[in-house]
C-alpha positions as CSV (number, residue, x, y, z in Angstrom):
1,M,0.0,0.0,0.0
2,D,1.1,3.6,-0.7
3,M,2.6,5.1,2.5
4,R,0.6,8.3,2.0
5,K,-2.7,6.4,1.8
6,L,-1.7,4.3,4.9
7,V,-0.9,7.3,6.9
8,G,-4.1,9.2,5.8
9,R,-6.2,6.1,6.6
10,N,-4.6,5.7,10.1
11,F,-4.8,9.4,10.8
12,A,-8.5,9.6,9.8
13,R,-9.3,6.4,11.9
14,L,-7.4,7.7,15.0
15,R,-9.0,11.1,14.8
16,R,-12.5,9.7,14.6
17,E,-11.8,7.2,17.5
18,K,-10.6,10.3,19.6
19,G,-13.9,11.9,18.6
20,L,-12.1,14.9,17.1
21,T,-13.0,16.9,14.0
22,Q,-10.4,18.1,11.6
23,E,-11.0,21.6,13.0
24,Q,-10.2,20.6,16.4
25,V,-6.9,18.9,15.3
26,E,-6.2,22.1,13.4
27,E,-6.5,24.0,16.7
28,R,-4.2,21.5,18.5
29,S,-1.5,21.0,15.7
30,G,-1.4,24.2,13.8
31,F,-1.9,22.3,10.5
32,S,-4.7,23.8,8.4
33,Q,-8.0,21.8,8.0
34,Q,-7.2,21.7,4.2
35,Y,-3.9,20.1,4.9
36,L,-5.5,17.6,7.3
37,S,-8.2,16.8,4.6
38,D,-5.5,16.3,1.9
39,L,-3.6,14.0,4.4
40,E,-6.6,11.8,5.0
41,R,-7.1,11.4,1.3
42,G,-3.5,10.4,0.8
43,R,-2.5,13.6,-1.1
44,R,0.1,14.7,1.3
45,N,3.6,13.3,2.0
46,P,4.3,14.3,5.5
47,T,7.7,14.6,7.0
48,V,8.7,12.6,10.1
49,I,8.5,15.9,12.1
50,T,4.9,16.4,10.8
51,L,3.9,12.9,11.8
52,Y,5.3,13.4,15.2
53,E,3.4,16.7,15.6
54,L,0.1,15.2,14.4
55,A,0.5,12.3,16.7
56,Q,0.9,14.6,19.6
57,A,-2.2,16.4,18.6
58,L,-4.1,13.2,18.6
59,G,-2.4,11.9,21.9
60,V,-0.9,8.8,20.2
61,S,2.5,7.5,19.3
62,H,3.8,8.6,15.9
63,V,4.4,4.9,15.1
64,T,0.6,4.3,15.0
65,L,0.3,6.5,12.0
66,V,2.6,4.3,9.9
67,E,1.5,0.9,11.2
68,P,-0.2,-1.3,8.6
69,D,-3.7,-2.3,9.7
70,Q,-5.0,-5.9,9.3
71,E,-6.8,-5.0,6.0
72,C,-3.6,-3.8,4.6
73,D,-1.6,-6.8,5.9
74,Q,-4.1,-9.2,4.2
75,A,-4.0,-7.4,0.9
76,N,-0.2,-7.8,0.9
77,L,-0.3,-11.5,1.4
């Protein structure tokens, strides 16, 4: 799977699990709502620093943003 899509999918899932809107993450992280929207759609290629800052805004480890999920693992078998 494309890493941008994986990060976007994980970010969107984690954001929803935390009950946060893109606007709330914007306030916490300083990244624009448009950037976050593009990220969730796999249209952004975030740096390691960006991943760390976004993870902090969500209250999770930056590693969780790049971990393949079960669906992705099964697709790669």
